[in-house]
PATIKE-121891 format. One record per residue (C-alpha): z, y, x; residue number from 0. Coordinates in Angstrom, 3 decimals, always signed. Layout:
% PATIKE-121891
[bafi [Z Y X] NUM]
...
//
This chain:
% PATIKE-121891
[bafi [-0.003 +0.004 -0.006] 0]
[bafi [-0.884 +3.472 +1.275] 1]
[bafi [+2.071 +5.840 +0.842] 2]
[bafi [+2.519 +9.509 +1.726] 3]
[bafi [+6.148 +10.596 +2.185] 4]
[bafi [+6.950 +14.292 +2.012] 5]
[bafi [+10.079 +15.120 +4.034] 6]
[bafi [+11.392 +13.616 +7.290] 7]
[bafi [+15.074 +14.200 +6.554] 8]
[bafi [+17.670 +11.472 +6.024] 9]
[bafi [+16.246 +10.204 +2.736] 10]
[bafi [+12.614 +10.425 +3.824] 11]
[bafi [+13.315 +8.786 +7.195] 12]
[bafi [+15.248 +5.892 +5.645] 13]
[bafi [+12.515 +5.349 +3.053] 14]
[bafi [+9.865 +5.363 +5.770] 15]
[bafi [+11.812 +2.893 +7.903] 16]
[bafi [+12.267 +0.496 +4.987] 17]
[bafi [+8.640 +0.654 +3.849] 18]
[bafi [+7.113 +0.421 +7.319] 19]
[bafi [+8.941 -2.855 +7.891] 20]
[bafi [+7.010 -4.269 +4.928] 21]
[bafi [+3.626 -3.467 +6.432] 22]
[bafi [+2.778 -0.485 +4.263] 23]
[bafi [+0.501 +2.249 +5.570] 24]
[bafi [+2.895 +5.215 +5.827] 25]
[bafi [+2.239 +8.882 +6.569] 26]
[bafi [+5.141 +11.357 +6.752] 27]
[bafi [+4.642 +15.086 +6.195] 28]
[bafi [+7.181 +17.724 +7.281] 29]
[bafi [+7.328 +21.205 +8.783] 30]
[bafi [+9.843 +20.077 +11.430] 31]
[bafi [+7.770 +18.853 +14.382] 32]
[bafi [+10.835 +17.570 +16.274] 33]
[bafi [+11.923 +15.344 +13.396] 34]
[bafi [+8.405 +13.978 +13.030] 35]
[bafi [+8.268 +13.130 +16.736] 36]
[bafi [+11.558 +11.233 +16.515] 37]
[bafi [+10.192 +9.219 +13.605] 38]
[bafi [+6.917 +8.468 +15.335] 39]
[bafi [+8.723 +7.333 +18.476] 40]
[bafi [+10.786 +4.841 +16.464] 41]
[bafi [+8.384 +3.642 +13.795] 42]
[bafi [+4.776 +2.548 +13.428] 43]
[bafi [+3.540 +5.354 +11.152] 44]
[bafi [+1.451 +8.539 +11.074] 45]
[bafi [+2.908 +12.041 +10.890] 46]
[bafi [+1.418 +15.346 +9.800] 47]
[bafi [+3.083 +18.678 +10.528] 48]
[bafi [+2.785 +21.185 +7.702] 49]
[bafi [+3.843 +22.241 +4.215] 50]
[bafi [+3.450 +19.413 +1.721] 51]
[bafi [+2.590 +21.816 -1.110] 52]
[bafi [-0.575 +22.940 +0.691] 53]
[bafi [-3.625 +20.866 -0.346] 54]
[bafi [-5.236 +20.901 +3.147] 55]
[bafi [-2.062 +19.420 +4.635] 56]
[bafi [-2.002 +16.693 +1.991] 57]
[bafi [-5.668 +15.979 +2.646] 58]
[bafi [-4.915 +15.606 +6.340] 59]
[bafi [-2.196 +13.085 +5.390] 60]
[bafi [-4.766 +11.024 +3.468] 61]
[bafi [-3.581 +11.857 -0.043] 62]
[bafi [-7.090 +11.342 -1.482] 63]
[bafi [-6.861 +7.577 -1.296] 64]
[bafi [-3.064 +7.184 -1.355] 65]
[bafi [-1.436 +4.792 -3.814] 66]
[bafi [+1.818 +6.724 -3.967] 67]
[bafi [+3.457 +10.032 -3.093] 68]
[bafi [+7.199 +10.037 -2.445] 69]
[bafi [+8.448 +13.633 -2.244] 70]
[bafi [+11.878 +13.829 -0.566] 71]
[bafi [+11.892 +17.379 +0.842] 72]
[bafi [+15.131 +19.368 +0.800] 73]
[bafi [+14.047 +21.677 -2.049] 74]
[bafi [+13.488 +20.392 -5.587] 75]
[bafi [+10.710 +22.923 -6.148] 76]
[bafi [+8.742 +21.653 -3.164] 77]
[bafi [+8.909 +18.074 -4.408] 78]
[bafi [+7.870 +18.996 -7.953] 79]
[bafi [+4.930 +21.127 -6.886] 80]
[bafi [+3.739 +18.437 -4.440] 81]
[bafi [+3.737 +15.862 -7.261] 82]
[bafi [+1.781 +18.216 -9.526] 83]
[bafi [-0.847 +18.816 -6.845] 84]
[bafi [-1.070 +15.096 -6.058] 85]
[bafi [-1.687 +14.327 -9.733] 86]
[bafi [-4.028 +17.128 -10.740] 87]
[bafi [-6.082 +17.551 -7.586] 88]
[bafi [-6.048 +14.087 -6.014] 89]
[bafi [-5.283 +11.647 -8.883] 90]
[bafi [-2.560 +9.836 -6.941] 91]
[bafi [-1.548 +6.912 -9.204] 92]
[bafi [+2.246 +7.074 -8.650] 93]
[bafi [+4.329 +10.173 -7.936] 94]
[bafi [+8.063 +10.045 -7.169] 95]
[bafi [+10.242 +13.121 -6.606] 96]
[bafi [+13.750 +13.407 -5.215] 97]
[bafi [+15.685 +16.093 -7.123] 98]
[bafi [+19.198 +17.510 -6.927] 99]
[bafi [+19.464 +19.812 -9.955] 100]
[bafi [+20.739 +17.923 -13.025] 101]
[bafi [+18.808 +20.323 -15.276] 102]
[bafi [+15.541 +18.579 -14.355] 103]
[bafi [+16.961 +15.235 -15.435] 104]
[bafi [+18.155 +16.718 -18.727] 105]
[bafi [+14.701 +18.101 -19.596] 106]
[bafi [+12.028 +15.445 -18.945] 107]
[bafi [+9.351 +17.637 -20.535] 108]
[bafi [+9.532 +19.826 -17.407] 109]
[bafi [+8.763 +16.983 -15.033] 110]
[bafi [+6.500 +14.720 -17.093] 111]
[bafi [+2.885 +14.957 -18.257] 112]
[bafi [+1.960 +18.579 -18.907] 113]
[bafi [+4.722 +19.709 -16.545] 114]
[bafi [+4.947 +18.629 -12.918] 115]
[bafi [+3.443 +15.166 -13.506] 116]
[bafi [+6.333 +13.256 -11.929] 117]
[bafi [+6.341 +9.551 -12.778] 118]
[bafi [+9.853 +8.851 -11.511] 119]
[bafi [+12.789 +11.074 -10.552] 120]
[bafi [+15.373 +9.942 -8.028] 121]
[bafi [+18.656 +11.737 -7.429] 122]
[bafi [+20.617 +10.351 -4.449] 123]
[bafi [+23.724 +12.331 -5.410] 124]
[bafi [+23.772 +10.807 -8.883] 125]
[bafi [+23.052 +7.331 -7.521] 126]
[bafi [+26.003 +7.566 -5.106] 127]
[bafi [+28.219 +8.900 -7.920] 128]
[bafi [+27.365 +5.960 -10.178] 129]
[bafi [+27.896 +3.567 -7.286] 130]
[bafi [+31.371 +4.939 -6.569] 131]
[bafi [+32.236 +4.919 -10.280] 132]
[bafi [+31.647 +1.158 -10.369] 133]
[bafi [+33.828 +0.634 -7.296] 134]
[bafi [+36.614 +2.549 -9.016] 135]
[bafi [+36.297 +0.319 -12.090] 136]
[bafi [+36.474 -2.797 -9.894] 137]
[bafi [+38.604 -1.815 -6.871] 138]
[bafi [+38.628 -5.379 -5.513] 139]
[bafi [+34.832 -5.426 -4.988] 140]
[bafi [+32.721 -4.294 -2.043] 141]
[bafi [+29.681 -3.781 -4.280] 142]
[bafi [+29.018 -3.956 -8.021] 143]
[bafi [+25.347 -3.966 -9.025] 144]
[bafi [+23.895 -4.213 -12.527] 145]
[bafi [+20.746 -5.869 -13.853] 146]
[bafi [+18.948 -5.984 -17.209] 147]
[bafi [+20.474 -2.775 -18.580] 148]
[bafi [+23.989 -3.856 -17.536] 149]
[bafi [+23.907 -7.323 -19.099] 150]
[bafi [+24.368 -9.121 -15.772] 151]
[bafi [+26.239 -8.004 -12.656] 152]
[bafi [+26.211 -9.029 -9.020] 153]
[bafi [+29.467 -8.461 -7.167] 154]
[bafi [+30.184 -8.684 -3.455] 155]
[bafi [+33.774 -9.538 -2.598] 156]
[bafi [+35.747 -10.405 +0.534] 157]
[bafi [+37.611 -13.681 -0.036] 158]
[bafi [+41.311 -13.544 +0.801] 159]
[bafi [+43.678 -16.331 +1.838] 160]
[bafi [+45.508 -17.611 -1.205] 161]
[bafi [+42.780 -16.859 -3.738] 162]
[bafi [+42.453 -19.673 -6.332] 163]
[bafi [+38.984 -20.639 -5.069] 164]
[bafi [+39.468 -19.778 -1.392] 165]
[bafi [+39.617 -22.854 +0.882] 166]
[bafi [+38.060 -24.858 -1.953] 167]
[bafi [+34.444 -25.970 -2.594] 168]
[bafi [+32.205 -23.802 -4.770] 169]
[bafi [+31.924 -26.649 -7.299] 170]
[bafi [+35.538 -25.910 -8.329] 171]
[bafi [+34.240 -22.736 -9.971] 172]
[bafi [+32.864 -24.735 -12.902] 173]
[bafi [+36.013 -26.846 -13.145] 174]
[bafi [+38.256 -23.793 -13.180] 175]
[bafi [+36.197 -21.942 -15.808] 176]
[bafi [+34.338 -24.554 -17.883] 177]
[bafi [+33.438 -22.055 -20.596] 178]
[bafi [+32.306 -19.243 -18.284] 179]
[bafi [+28.975 -19.609 -16.516] 180]
[bafi [+28.791 -17.788 -13.181] 181]
[bafi [+27.142 -18.539 -9.866] 182]
[bafi [+27.662 -17.900 -6.162] 183]
[bafi [+24.200 -16.845 -4.961] 184]
[bafi [+25.016 -16.102 -1.315] 185]
[bafi [+27.768 -16.224 +1.274] 186]
[bafi [+28.076 -14.601 +4.694] 187]
[bafi [+30.576 -15.582 +7.373] 188]
[bafi [+30.489 -12.724 +9.826] 189]
[bafi [+26.779 -12.156 +10.442] 190]
[bafi [+25.875 -15.756 +9.625] 191]
[bafi [+24.472 -16.787 +6.259] 192]
[bafi [+26.096 -19.828 +4.624] 193]
[bafi [+23.996 -21.714 +2.070] 194]
[bafi [+26.058 -21.867 -1.168] 195]
[bafi [+26.010 -25.472 -2.360] 196]
[bafi [+28.552 -27.298 -4.496] 197]
[bafi [+30.335 -28.747 -1.476] 198]
[bafi [+30.379 -25.470 +0.494] 199]
[bafi [+33.924 -24.302 +1.237] 200]
[bafi [+34.831 -20.651 +0.672] 201]
[bafi [+36.924 -19.521 +3.633] 202]
[bafi [+39.155 -16.440 +3.985] 203]
[bafi [+37.107 -13.458 +5.119] 204]
[bafi [+33.818 -14.727 +3.693] 205]
[bafi [+31.650 -12.143 +1.972] 206]
[bafi [+30.741 -13.784 -1.319] 207]
[bafi [+27.988 -12.605 -3.700] 208]
[bafi [+28.678 -13.805 -7.212] 209]
[bafi [+26.426 -13.309 -10.245] 210]
[bafi [+27.797 -13.403 -13.785] 211]
[bafi [+27.388 -11.870 -17.233] 212]
[bafi [+28.950 -8.416 -16.945] 213]
[bafi [+31.785 -9.205 -19.342] 214]
[bafi [+33.008 -11.967 -16.995] 215]
[bafi [+33.148 -9.933 -13.781] 216]
[bafi [+36.938 -9.632 -13.733] 217]
[bafi [+37.340 -13.387 -14.098] 218]
[bafi [+35.035 -13.880 -11.122] 219]
[bafi [+36.949 -11.362 -9.015] 220]
[bafi [+40.314 -12.963 -9.788] 221]
[bafi [+39.168 -16.239 -8.225] 222]
[bafi [+38.536 -14.674 -4.835] 223]
[bafi [+40.736 -11.581 -4.594] 224]
[bafi [+44.266 -10.510 -5.362] 225]
[bafi [+43.781 -8.216 -8.367] 226]
[bafi [+44.630 -4.599 -7.558] 227]
[bafi [+46.379 -2.199 -9.873] 228]
[bafi [+43.952 -0.030 -11.854] 229]
[bafi [+42.980 +3.229 -10.182] 230]
[bafi [+44.736 +6.240 -11.750] 231]
[bafi [+45.053 +8.885 -9.020] 232]
[bafi [+42.028 +9.950 -6.970] 233]
[bafi [+41.693 +12.520 -4.183] 234]
[bafi [+38.154 +13.667 -3.308] 235]
[bafi [+37.492 +15.316 +0.062] 236]
[bafi [+34.470 +17.580 -0.320] 237]
[bafi [+33.340 +19.642 -3.291] 238]
[bafi [+29.592 +19.547 -2.636] 239]
[bafi [+26.979 +18.076 -4.950] 240]
[bafi [+28.409 +14.551 -4.828] 241]
[bafi [+32.053 +15.687 -4.957] 242]
[bafi [+31.323 +17.861 -7.997] 243]
[bafi [+29.425 +15.109 -9.828] 244]
[bafi [+32.149 +12.588 -9.079] 245]
[bafi [+34.979 +14.905 -10.154] 246]
[bafi [+33.131 +15.635 -13.400] 247]
[bafi [+32.657 +11.933 -14.050] 248]
[bafi [+36.292 +11.057 -13.367] 249]
[bafi [+38.031 +14.157 -14.689] 250]
[bafi [+38.815 +12.984 -18.225] 251]
[bafi [+39.997 +9.466 -17.292] 252]
[bafi [+41.809 +9.913 -13.978] 253]
[bafi [+44.172 +12.297 -12.209] 254]
[bafi [+41.805 +14.003 -9.791] 255]
[bafi [+42.349 +16.368 -6.853] 256]
[bafi [+39.432 +17.918 -4.944] 257]
[bafi [+39.869 +19.303 -1.414] 258]
[bafi [+37.186 +21.811 -0.343] 259]
[bafi [+37.089 +24.030 +2.777] 260]
[bafi [+35.037 +26.887 +1.286] 261]
[bafi [+36.991 +29.295 -0.917] 262]
[bafi [+33.771 +30.464 -2.608] 263]
[bafi [+32.865 +26.877 -3.465] 264]
[bafi [+36.405 +26.286 -4.754] 265]
[bafi [+36.040 +29.219 -7.148] 266]
[bafi [+32.810 +27.701 -8.434] 267]
[bafi [+34.347 +24.227 -8.795] 268]
[bafi [+37.131 +25.638 -10.956] 269]
[bafi [+34.532 +26.903 -13.432] 270]
[bafi [+32.730 +23.550 -13.548] 271]
[bafi [+35.569 +21.028 -13.749] 272]
[bafi [+38.117 +20.145 -16.468] 273]
[bafi [+41.388 +22.072 -16.406] 274]
[bafi [+43.197 +18.833 -15.529] 275]
[bafi [+41.337 +18.601 -12.187] 276]
[bafi [+43.202 +20.307 -9.339] 277]
[bafi [+40.951 +22.120 -6.828] 278]
[bafi [+42.518 +22.734 -3.400] 279]
[bafi [+41.184 +25.062 -0.710] 280]
[bafi [+41.807 +23.424 +2.651] 281]
[bafi [+40.778 +20.940 +5.323] 282]
[bafi [+40.873 +17.255 +4.359] 283]
[bafi [+41.821 +16.354 +7.957] 284]
[bafi [+44.934 +18.562 +7.774] 285]
[bafi [+47.881 +16.166 +7.811] 286]
[bafi [+50.280 +18.733 +6.342] 287]
[bafi [+47.954 +19.450 +3.420] 288]
[bafi [+47.498 +15.770 +2.631] 289]
[bafi [+51.228 +15.190 +2.800] 290]
[bafi [+52.036 +18.162 +0.564] 291]
[bafi [+49.484 +17.008 -2.020] 292]
[bafi [+50.826 +13.452 -2.173] 293]
[bafi [+48.085 +11.478 -0.476] 294]
[bafi [+50.542 +8.574 -0.091] 295]
[bafi [+50.569 +8.223 -3.892] 296]
[bafi [+46.788 +8.094 -4.228] 297]
[bafi [+45.149 +4.921 -5.492] 298]
[bafi [+41.868 +6.072 -3.974] 299]
[bafi [+40.924 +8.614 -1.312] 300]
[bafi [+37.190 +9.256 -1.076] 301]
[bafi [+35.556 +11.531 +1.497] 302]
[bafi [+32.120 +12.864 +0.531] 303]
[bafi [+31.640 +15.943 +2.728] 304]
[bafi [+28.362 +16.503 +4.614] 305]
[bafi [+30.051 +15.682 +7.942] 306]
[bafi [+30.291 +11.980 +8.890] 307]
[bafi [+33.047 +12.545 +11.461] 308]
[bafi [+35.192 +14.490 +8.994] 309]
[bafi [+34.758 +11.771 +6.384] 310]
[bafi [+35.765 +9.065 +8.843] 311]
[bafi [+38.762 +10.968 +10.209] 312]
[bafi [+40.093 +12.083 +6.836] 313]
[bafi [+39.851 +8.524 +5.430] 314]
[bafi [+41.603 +7.045 +8.455] 315]
[bafi [+44.329 +9.675 +8.204] 316]
[bafi [+44.746 +9.160 +4.450] 317]
[bafi [+45.016 +5.384 +4.920] 318]
[bafi [+47.626 +5.774 +7.651] 319]
[bafi [+49.623 +8.094 +5.387] 320]
[bafi [+49.697 +5.584 +2.545] 321]
[bafi [+46.565 +5.932 +0.373] 322]
[bafi [+45.947 +2.517 -1.186] 323]
[bafi [+42.172 +2.464 -0.765] 324]
[bafi [+39.657 +4.661 +1.074] 325]
[bafi [+35.898 +5.166 +0.720] 326]
[bafi [+33.835 +7.238 +3.159] 327]
[bafi [+30.332 +8.603 +2.746] 328]
[bafi [+28.589 +8.027 +6.094] 329]
[bafi [+24.959 +8.909 +6.735] 330]
[bafi [+24.688 +7.186 +10.112] 331]
[bafi [+24.447 +3.474 +9.536] 332]
[bafi [+25.792 +2.645 +13.013] 333]
[bafi [+28.986 +4.544 +12.178] 334]
[bafi [+29.325 +2.740 +8.859] 335]
[bafi [+29.015 -0.686 +10.476] 336]
[bafi [+31.629 +0.312 +13.055] 337]
[bafi [+34.375 +1.551 +10.723] 338]
[bafi [+34.057 -0.426 +7.458] 339]
[bafi [+36.796 -2.950 +6.858] 340]
[bafi [+39.151 -1.348 +9.372] 341]
[bafi [+41.150 +1.631 +8.080] 342]
[bafi [+38.197 +2.495 +5.860] 343]
[bafi [+37.801 -0.022 +3.058] 344]
[bafi [+34.209 +0.817 +2.106] 345]
[bafi [+31.592 +2.894 +3.916] 346]
[bafi [+28.731 +4.104 +1.725] 347]
[bafi [+25.384 +4.941 +3.316] 348]
[bafi [+23.576 +7.144 +0.762] 349]
[bafi [+20.095 +6.156 +1.918] 350]
[bafi [+20.893 +2.480 +1.296] 351]
[bafi [+22.173 +3.108 -2.223] 352]
[bafi [+19.037 +5.119 -3.044] 353]
[bafi [+16.337 +2.991 -1.444] 354]
[bafi [+16.465 +0.403 -4.241] 355]
[bafi [+15.193 +2.920 -6.789] 356]
[bafi [+12.107 +3.482 -4.652] 357]
[bafi [+11.531 -0.154 -3.764] 358]
[bafi [+11.329 -1.063 -7.453] 359]
[bafi [+8.131 +1.006 -7.635] 360]
[bafi [+6.702 -0.329 -4.371] 361]
[bafi [+7.234 -4.006 -5.069] 362]
[bafi [+4.189 -5.954 -6.229] 363]
[bafi [+4.479 -7.602 -9.636] 364]
[bafi [+6.590 -6.322 -12.509] 365]
[bafi [+9.827 -5.556 -10.644] 366]
[bafi [+12.340 -3.644 -12.792] 367]
[bafi [+15.255 -3.208 -10.370] 368]
[bafi [+15.912 -3.589 -6.648] 369]
[bafi [+19.276 -3.396 -4.886] 370]
[bafi [+19.613 -3.181 -1.115] 371]
[bafi [+22.494 -5.310 +0.243] 372]
[bafi [+24.277 -5.676 +3.541] 373]
[bafi [+22.901 -2.379 +4.950] 374]
[bafi [+19.344 -3.328 +3.965] 375]
[bafi [+19.289 -6.790 +5.540] 376]
[bafi [+19.327 -8.561 +2.150] 377]
[bafi [+18.019 -7.674 -1.276] 378]
[bafi [+18.531 -8.541 -4.917] 379]
[bafi [+15.727 -7.883 -7.352] 380]
[bafi [+15.010 -8.233 -11.066] 381]
[bafi [+11.427 -9.364 -11.732] 382]
[bafi [+9.763 -9.972 -15.102] 383]
[bafi [+7.875 -13.242 -15.474] 384]
[bafi [+4.469 -12.873 -17.158] 385]
[bafi [+1.631 -15.205 -18.079] 386]
[bafi [+1.553 -18.910 -18.814] 387]
[bafi [+1.755 -22.103 -16.718] 388]
[bafi [-1.907 -21.683 -15.670] 389]
[bafi [-1.770 -18.029 -14.592] 390]
[bafi [+1.820 -17.875 -13.265] 391]
[bafi [+3.638 -19.707 -10.476] 392]
[bafi [+6.985 -19.491 -12.304] 393]
[bafi [+6.391 -19.512 -16.082] 394]
[bafi [+6.831 -22.925 -17.703] 395]
[bafi [+8.401 -24.406 -14.579] 396]
[bafi [+11.876 -25.677 -13.844] 397]
[bafi [+13.589 -23.767 -11.037] 398]
[bafi [+13.574 -26.882 -8.835] 399]
[bafi [+9.755 -26.894 -9.126] 400]
[bafi [+9.296 -23.290 -7.936] 401]
[bafi [+8.252 -22.875 -4.302] 402]
[bafi [+10.979 -20.391 -3.334] 403]
[bafi [+11.034 -19.308 +0.321] 404]
[bafi [+14.073 -20.337 +2.342] 405]
[bafi [+16.969 -17.958 +1.744] 406]
[bafi [+15.803 -16.941 -1.738] 407]
[bafi [+17.905 -17.970 -4.747] 408]
[bafi [+17.251 -17.503 -8.456] 409]
[bafi [+20.692 -16.632 -9.760] 410]
[bafi [+20.187 -15.878 -13.427] 411]
[bafi [+17.667 -15.248 -16.179] 412]
[bafi [+18.037 -12.587 -18.859] 413]
[bafi [+15.999 -13.703 -21.871] 414]
[bafi [+15.188 -11.332 -24.752] 415]
[bafi [+15.920 -12.787 -28.181] 416]
[bafi [+14.644 -12.087 -31.701] 417]
[bafi [+11.158 -11.317 -30.391] 418]
[bafi [+12.200 -8.176 -28.491] 419]
[bafi [+11.568 -7.167 -24.910] 420]
[bafi [+13.746 -5.588 -22.274] 421]
[bafi [+12.311 -2.554 -20.467] 422]
[bafi [+9.756 -3.563 -17.861] 423]
[bafi [+7.686 -1.670 -15.351] 424]
[bafi [+4.607 -1.925 -17.552] 425]
[bafi [+6.315 +0.079 -20.275] 426]
[bafi [+7.655 -2.620 -22.556] 427]
[bafi [+10.514 -1.490 -24.743] 428]
[bafi [+12.724 -3.298 -27.195] 429]
[bafi [+16.164 -2.942 -28.721] 430]
[bafi [+16.582 -6.667 -29.287] 431]
[bafi [+19.630 -8.396 -27.801] 432]
[bafi [+19.257 -10.605 -24.768] 433]
[bafi [+20.876 -13.789 -23.499] 434]
[bafi [+22.155 -14.145 -19.917] 435]
[bafi [+21.405 -17.641 -18.606] 436]
[bafi [+22.849 -18.749 -15.279] 437]
[bafi [+20.108 -20.525 -13.353] 438]
[bafi [+20.394 -24.260 -12.706] 439]
[bafi [+17.899 -26.665 -11.184] 440]
[bafi [+16.495 -27.711 -14.583] 441]
[bafi [+16.331 -24.233 -16.161] 442]
[bafi [+12.793 -23.458 -17.342] 443]
[bafi [+11.481 -19.903 -16.977] 444]
[bafi [+9.625 -18.430 -19.958] 445]
[bafi [+7.200 -15.512 -20.160] 446]
[bafi [+9.133 -12.268 -20.629] 447]
[bafi [+12.245 -13.529 -18.818] 448]
[bafi [+13.924 -11.110 -16.428] 449]
[bafi [+14.594 -13.232 -13.347] 450]
[bafi [+17.317 -12.103 -10.921] 451]
[bafi [+16.542 -13.224 -7.377] 452]
[bafi [+18.769 -12.902 -4.289] 453]
[bafi [+16.906 -12.780 -0.959] 454]
[bafi [+19.152 -13.044 +2.086] 455]
[bafi [+16.401 -11.904 +4.496] 456]
[bafi [+14.082 -9.062 +3.462] 457]
[bafi [+11.246 -10.556 +5.470] 458]
[bafi [+10.869 -13.121 +2.702] 459]
[bafi [+10.236 -10.470 +0.024] 460]
[bafi [+6.392 -10.695 +0.133] 461]
[bafi [+6.583 -14.415 -0.639] 462]
[bafi [+8.892 -13.752 -3.592] 463]
[bafi [+6.556 -11.015 -4.861] 464]
[bafi [+3.608 -13.406 -4.872] 465]
[bafi [+5.509 -15.827 -7.095] 466]
[bafi [+5.734 -13.207 -9.845] 467]
[bafi [+2.137 -12.002 -9.640] 468]
[bafi [-0.140 -13.453 -12.303] 469]
[bafi [-3.752 -14.416 -11.735] 470]
[bafi [-6.481 -11.904 -12.594] 471]
[bafi [-7.555 -13.906 -15.628] 472]
[bafi [-4.268 -13.138 -17.379] 473]
[bafi [-5.254 -9.491 -17.792] 474]
//
């Protein structure tokens, strides 16, 4: 696929790195020559220096025969105008824009046909906010990811010594919960993948990925983790875009304190947040401030400033002073790998939480959702099966008959009922209920099923994509 990426910042660079590894033809456009050179030195791609809203610059980048434009520049207006030009002047089939202002999300008529011709909006700040919100709901989990409009969930959890299923074979899961169908789709012991079979023992410290209907997530967690007390008190370090969104989301249900260094920003936050949210002007690495504001009583301390070092230091300090759980926003992946699981419980890399939204539109076949796992090394995707036994490699076949690449596991199937259809990439819509079916060796896939696949190595993704592509005759 030929893709033009506008913007060589953190989001654009991470998108380019992910897509280049999948043998796409990538061109990155930016006004910052130094950033472009760094990218070109690291990755096998083309770069063009210039303003992405200028047609001659886009022509130089090869926009005329591009399959997709991904606009990730720092300014919303730049991204919107670039999409409009790509659509109206160059007929680019797919246009994706990264936006920050929530007003654009609230008024789709501005961005859609007749407006800026954006096919898909992505908002990293909102994605990170939703991600953190799920971690607050399930404080025992490392990740909580949803599929099929929230009907099924994949959780990542660190097994602890003494858990009911820890030091026992996976097959005990069915014995312990005979009326609840759930499945372990992957396990990692350190950096090594462990194939999850019935006889596989879950050991303390294992990172376990478990798929279940969303209503059974807490049951699944209780088998592997000591259940934490619900989160009530939250302190947020940083009142920027993410801090503001998160405080708004939590304000009515939790006791929230926001620490922000800029007095001007604090004054603005006060006007935007509920009266119950306490806004503090100060430095989140100030030990006296944290002590005075009761950081030791916090169920969760989350640092979301724009400075990685400040986020790391404030989380480590908060943990040492008694905060029960800490989450740090860290843009540099090397930093995140270094500190997570030490004094920082979870390190969130924004580019990794956002990349899935883009990959869903790049994947071949009807792929509805993609989630990047383990810092991008693994992936979970939701693909819609189409066709019949003659035109499809999966429809009408038992799972044991499907030629899955090594390391790929079909974990569950979400099947629409009453003749409806779940949303798919090709525009299908339906309000009908759906049934979550945990995948077993003799489960038969039907046309219209949403199939949830875990792939422990992203290099196997092209083989999985081919399975869900139907022959030309189907169309």
